[in-house]
N, C-alpha and C positions, 0 to 999 in steps of 0.2 A: 505493500497501499503505502511506504513511506515512500521508493522510490517510483510507482508512481506520477504523484503527487510532484515529487522532483526533474521527471520526463516533458510534466505535461507544464511548470514553468520555466528549465529551459527550452520549450519550445515559445513560449508567452512571449522570449524575451526574445528568443530567435526572429520572430514575426516585427515585435514593436522593433530594435535595431535592423536591421532588412527593411518595413519603412521607413524610416526615420533614412534612409543611408539614400535609396530613390528619392522621397521628399527632396534630397544633398541632389544628386546624379541630375536630376532633372530637373530642369526651371526656365523659362522662359524672359529673355531679352530685350529693349526695347532701343532699336540704336537711333538718331537723325539722324540724317548727311542735308546739312544748309548752304547752295552752289550762290555765289553769287557771282558774276565773268563780265564781260567789258565793262567793267565803270569807271575807266579810263577817266579820270585823277574824280568822278565825285564822290569826294571823300566828307563832305563837311554841308555836305546841302544843300551846300550856294554855291550858282550858277558867277564866279570872279569878271565874267564876260560881261554878263548883262545886271550885275546887281539882284538878284530875286532869291527868293529861296529856290529850292527846286524839288520834287516827291522822293526822289529818292537818297541812295548814298549815306555810305559805311557809317554813318554816327547816326544813321538812323536804324539801316541792317544791328549796328551791335547792341540798339534795344529789342530787339525783337530774340534776336538768339541769348539774353541774359536774360531773356525771360524763361526762353528754352530749357535752357541750359541751372534754373531755378528748380523750374516745374517738373523735370526729365530727372537729370541729376546732372555735374558735368561730364560725368564718365558717359553718357549716355549719348550725345549729340560736340556732330565735330562738322568743324566748315571749313569750307573748302574755295577756293577761288581757279576758276577756269584762262585764266591768265588776259592782255591786256587791257593793262593797269598803268603801265606806264609812259601817257601821249591825252591829251582831251585837254580838263584845265590848269588851268595856267597852277595851281599849285606846284600839279607834278612837273609842269615846264622848267617852275623856280625850281623845284633839290635836282633836275634833271643834268642844268646844267649852269644854274645863277649860284646852286649853294652849295659846292659841291665835296664840299669838309663836312659836313655835318651826315650821319646817318644818316637811311636815303627815306628821305618821308614816305612811302609808300610802307618801304616796310618798320620805319616806324611804328605806323598806322595799325600795318596787319598784325603786330607785334602784340599793338592793345589790345588789340581784337580776340588777341590766341588764335590765330589762326593752326589747323589742323597739314594741310597742304596747296597749293597754289599748281599754276598749268602754266609755264611764258606761253605769248599768243603771238603776232606779226605784232602789231604798237607795241611793244617791249623790245622786241627784236629790232624793232624805227631807232631808239633810242640813242643804240650802240653801244659798238663792245664796254666801253670804260662805265655808262648806264647802268645796263642789264646786271652788269658782271658783279660792279656794288650793291647794287641789289640783291641779287643771288646774296652777297655772302651776309648783309645784312640782316637779313631771316635769318630768324629764332625757326622755323618750321621749312621740309624742303620742296625747291621750287626744283618741282620733274617735267622733263623733255626729252623722250628714254627716243624717239627717230631726230633726236638734234644732234648730229652725230659731229669727234671732232675728226676734221683729213689726217690730221697727225695716227691719228690710234686706231680713230674706225670707232671709238667703243663712242658711250653716251658724251658732250657734252653737260652735262645739266644730269642730275640725275634719277634715271630710265625710274624705279618705282617707291615707293614705302612701305612699310608694315605701320599697320599702328592696331594694338592689344584691346583691343574696349571688355571692361566684363565680363573679362576670358574669353573673347571673341578677338578670333583672328580675321586684319581687312589689309585685302593690300589695293593699295592705287596707283595706276597705272599712266602717268601721262605724255600725251600726246600731242601734236601740234601741227596745225596746214603742211605742205611741203610748198605748197605757193611762195615763201618767199623770198628766191631769188628772180621772180617774175614782177616785185612790188619791191622790193629791197637794192637801192646798189652793196657792191660786194662786201667794202672796206665794212658796211657796216656787220656784218656773218664770215668778219674775212676766219679761214679758218673752221667755218664749217660747212657741212652738210645736209638737208631736212631726205629723211626718207620719205618714200609713200608712207602713209595713214595705213593702211590695212592691213600690208605687208609684215612694217611693223606691230601691231594687233598682234596679230596670229603668231607672230616671233612670241612673246614676250607673253603672251596670256600662257601657251604654252607653257615656257618654261616658271612666271609663277606656282602653275599646277604644281609644278613636276617634282621641282626645288622647294617652297615655302607651304605650301598642300592649304593654302589659308580657306576660311568657311565662305568669309566674302572675298569677290572681289568691285573692283570700283573702275571705274575709266573714267579719268578725269582729261576732257578732248578741249581743244580750241582747235574747233574746228565747225564749220556748219550740220544743217541735217545732214542733205543728200546735196550733187546736182559738186558735175565736173565742172574745173576753170576754161579755160586757155590758154594753149600752149603744154599741151597737154598733162594738166598738174593734178588734180586725184584733190579739190579744192573740202569739196564740204560732207565728208565720210561714215557721221557718227548712227546715223543708220545701215550702213551697208556694214559696216565694224557691229555694231550687234545681229544681224546678221548672219554675219557671214563668217564669223568671230566664236565659235562656243566661247566662256566659262567667264563669262561677264555676267553681275546681279543687277547693274548700273551700272549707265550709264550719263553721265553732268559734261553738257556738251556749248559750245556759244562761238564767237563771232560772226557770227550772222546776223543779232542783233533781232533774234525772232525766237518769241517768249515761245514752248513746247511741253509739253508733257501729255507721255503716253505709252501704255508699255507693249510690249513686239514679246512676239514666242520666235525663238535663236530655233532652227529648222532642223539642226548638227545636233542639238544638246534637251529641244524638249524645254527647255527651259526659258523663264518671260523675264525679260530685259525689259526693265527702268528706264527711256527717256528722256531725260528733262535738259531743261534750258532754261532761266533765271533771263537771258535776256540783256538788256546792256544800260549801264546806267545808275545801276544799282537801283529798279525802279519798284525791283520784286526776289525774291527772293526761293529758288526753286530747296524744293525740299525734298528728302524719301526717308518717310517711316517702312522700319524694315523688323520684323520678328521672330527672333533664332530661340527659338531649342537650348537647349544646352543639357544631355547625355550624356555620364560616364563616359565626360571630358571630349565630346562629340558633339556641333554645335549642327544646328536642320537651321536651313532659312524659310518657314511656316508660311508669312506673309511681307508679303510687301502692298504698301501705297502711296506715290505717289501726288501732288500737289505743287502749283506755285502762290508765295503770297508776297498782297501791296506791302506794299514801303507806305505808301503815302500817306494813314494814315494812325504810326507809329513817332513819335516825338523822335526829335533827338535826346542822344545819350547826355547829359548835363553833365555828369564827372568826362566823357568824352571830352563834348566841347573846349566845357574848362582844361586841360589836359593841354589840345591844344589852340589855346587860346594867339600863343604869341607869333605862331604860325602862318595865321587866318592873318591876323595884323599886317603882316611882313609883309606877303603872297595882296595882300589888299596896297597896300602902300608900289609895291613893283607896280600891279597890274595900273594904277596913279598916273603914273611918270609923263609928267607930258612930254609928249617927243616935240610939236611941232603943229604947224597951225596949215588945216583945208582950205585950200579958197574958193569950193564950189561942192559937194557936195557927193557924194557918191553912192549912188544904188547898184549893186550887182544884181537886179535884176536886167538892168538894159546890156547884159553882155550877148544875151538868147536875142537882140536885133540885131548885131548890125555891131559898130560900131558905141565904144564903155569907154567911163575913169578908169573904174578898176585894172580893163585889161592893159590899159595904157597906165596905169603904174606897175604894174606888176613887171610890164615888157620892160621897160625904163629903169628893172633895179636889176631886170637878167643883162642888159646890155652892158651898166653901168657895172658890175660886176665878175661881168664877161666877156673879149674878145668875139663876139660873136657878128656874124650877116645876119641872120634870122633868130626872131625868139618864137617859141611856143610855148601859149597859156592852156589851162587852161583852170576855170573858176571852179574853189571848193568851197562855195556857198550861192542858194538861189536867191535867201529874199531878204539880204543886207542893209540897210541903210546906214548911211556913216556921215553926222549931218558940216556938215563949215564949221570952220572952229578951232579948237583944239582937240588935239589930239591924243590922244591919249595911248598906253601897247592893249590894255584892252582893246582902243577899237584895229590893231592888227590881228589882235585872235580872231576875229568877228572875221575880215577880208582875210585869215589865212589860216583852216585850219590843222594841217597837216605841219611835222618835221621834213618836209623832201630834201633834199642837197640841189644845188642848182647846177649838172650839169653841160658838157660842148661834144656832139658829136660831127664827126665827119658827114654829111650826109649830099649823095646824091639830089639834084635838080626834082629828078624822076620821083625819088625815096623818099621825098617833103609832099610832093605833090600824093603818092600814097597814102604815108599818112593821114592827109587832110580828107586824102575823099574818103577812111576808113572813121574819121571822125565823124563828118559829116551825114555820113552815112547814116550810123547814127544816134548824131542829129538834128534833123530835120526830113521830111515825107516825101516822096515821086508827087510832083503831086497834078493832076492828069486833068484838073477845072480849075477856075476859082475858085468855087466855093470848098476845095481841100484844107485842111490846115498848111504852113507852108514851118510843122516844127511837131516833131513827131512826139506824140501831144494822142495818150492814151489813159482808161478808167481806169484808178485806183483800187485797193480795193475796199475803202471808207467810198465808191465811188464818184469820189472829184476825179478834176480833171491833174493829169501832170506830166512832164517830161519822161521819153519814156527809152530813155538814157540818162546813166547816173554821171554826174555836176564833172566830174574829175574824165570823162574819157573826150569829151565837148575839145576840142584845140580849137585856139585858132592865134592868128600870126601875125608878128610884124615885121620892118625888115621888106614887105612885097606888100602890090598891093595886087588882089582882087575881088574875082566872082562866087558867087555861089551861086548857080542854077539848080531849081527847085525841081523844074522840069525836066530834071534830067535824073537820070538812074543812076547807085550807089557807082563808082565808077566813074565819069563822067560828069563829075559835078559842079569839080572845081577847074577856075580857067583865069593861073597866072597872067596877068598880063606886064610886070614888070619888076625890079626890086624897086625899093622907096624911094632914088635915086637920082630913079627914069632910067637908065640902063639893063639891058633884058637879061631875063631871069633864062637859064639855058635848064633840059632836065638833063645835059650832059655833063654841069659843072659841079662839082664837088661844088659845099657852103658850111661854112661853120653856126652849127643849130644850137641854139642855146635852148634848153626845157629842164622841165621840176624832174630832178630824181625816180619817182612813179611809172611815168614817162618810161620815162632813161631808161628802166629797167624792165622793163616788156608791159602794163599793165596796161589793160582796157585793148592790145592788142598794136594803137596802133602802131609802134615801131617793131613791130613785125609781122601781122595781118596784112597790115596794113603796105608794107615797103615789100617783103618780099623775105625780111634776113631772119635768119637763123635766129631764136632766143640765147643762143651759146655763144652768136659772134656780136648780139650789141657789145659787149664788154673793148673788144677791139675797134670799135666804129669814136668811143670815147677818147677827148685830148683833156679834158680841164675838169676840176671835178671841184667845188665847192669845201671849201672847208666849214662848213659849219650854216644851217636851215635858212630859209629864205625866209621865213619868215625873221631873222636877227639883219636877216641884210638892209628886206623892209623901214626896220626904226634905223637903223645905223642910216639911210638912206634921205629920212625923212629930218633926223639929230643933224643930222651936215648941212640941213637947208636952213640962212642967215633969215627968207625971212617966207612965206609961205611956203609950200612943199607943187616946187616944179615937178605937172603930168602935163610934158611934152601928147599933143595928137598923136602917137605913132601907129593904132590898128586904124588898116586902110580896105576895110572893104564893105561888099556890097550885097544883098541878096539880088535872083532876079529871076522869070523877069520880072519886068513890074507888069503888065497886063494881068501878072496873077498874083503879087503877092503883097502889093499897094497896098488890097482893102481885107487884103486874107493877113499883115502883119499885124494891123489892128486889132479883128476880129481875134485872132488864134492871142496878143496882148492881153487884153480886158478877159477874157477868158483865161489868161492861167493867172491872173491880176489878180477874179476875186474873190480865185479858190486858194488863193496860197496862206 
């Protein structure tokens, strides 16, 4: 009888211990991943150019992130960024090129926010080696880029992936960047680097991570758009393709195209669901993935995933964050308010699209002033800005010119110049078959409003030549170059020194490749001179040097034809686009 009771007690004790061990061995862990992307210097929810508050910004993001950390526990939350941080608002320009001896502002802010990982974007590379190398070194978290290869070692220049352990869950985060950098940026900005196709790199690194790290969760952190190949042979937008063709990923955060996205797809090879999430630009939203992981006997199984986009508009800037950076904000305001000179007449950037324009003349003048060239080619980087006459300050230059493009001088034949212009005006203008047609390539946007059907940074205009644009003719026959501006003949077989911005000079828009027939790899051999600094810098310096009002000579000399077709149509098109700006 005693033996019976002893056996009974032992069985009960064993059952109790077993149940307790089962409870310890099996539990659910909730993980929340939060992504920003394409922030473009919107750190403080303030527009230093237009002097107004912004709906997004890291100062609002940190308010939301802290609320999630307080609710779920810091250990359950991960904060990620998918690139394009080092270009945009003047605060990041100031840190890139003016205040260069301090910790980079972007790193300082991201460290304060306690980011867990970031990916490099193309506009980060645009800032140049000294800037992004400094930023990477100053960050207290991994900055990723598995397909950025050192030409010396053929190994990743940046950390390819990182491993994060949270609540017993092993997480691998792989970073990739769009490989189209050589098409947009001059070679000296990415000297010593090459950029591997994203799908190829994703397939190799996903397999490596699964074999060698055996993580519970794999996250993609990619600076690429959803889908759609770019020009010149680059697979620019590859997020969806990777999700559908590369097994292993659970969540892919992406950016680059500034288009918010939240959708679940299924990889046909693995049968696994993959969430695709893009927060969009300017930190107006956070892309969020919530994962429920069941841990059992040291193994973890992903049981559930949910994705959503969170607007930051109703989240107030964090007071502690703003207090921490108030000195920096004040210094940037002082920089942007610096008076450069006097503008004798207003500049309406909208004028550019209709013929002669003061904005075009100013950009041409600066390119001619800095570079010895026969012909200047420019593109507008803005559509609807107005710079009033009177005092001109640094912030006005940021309105006029958005990117940190260099100035380059190419050797091009007359035939190649005409080809580049045919390519641009083929994108820019319609082929009119009656006077009631549009002159410009005008399309209906997603919101039903009419807009230009081509990006403004593809739309070349020229100085140093006098020319007509015959919009009754098809692409390839629209441009009639009458002569050089000094009256001498323009010859198709003659070689000219041509100055362009570095985006166009690197093959952007296909203007110097598709338009001219020059291979992308051959473009560098045509370059004879490159400016040391960006065009925006030279704009500011040109204005500073003026003793009186800024001299803007009338350099652009072109017009649309034929008159019978375009006279009334131009007025209609202008009025239509003005109404919907």
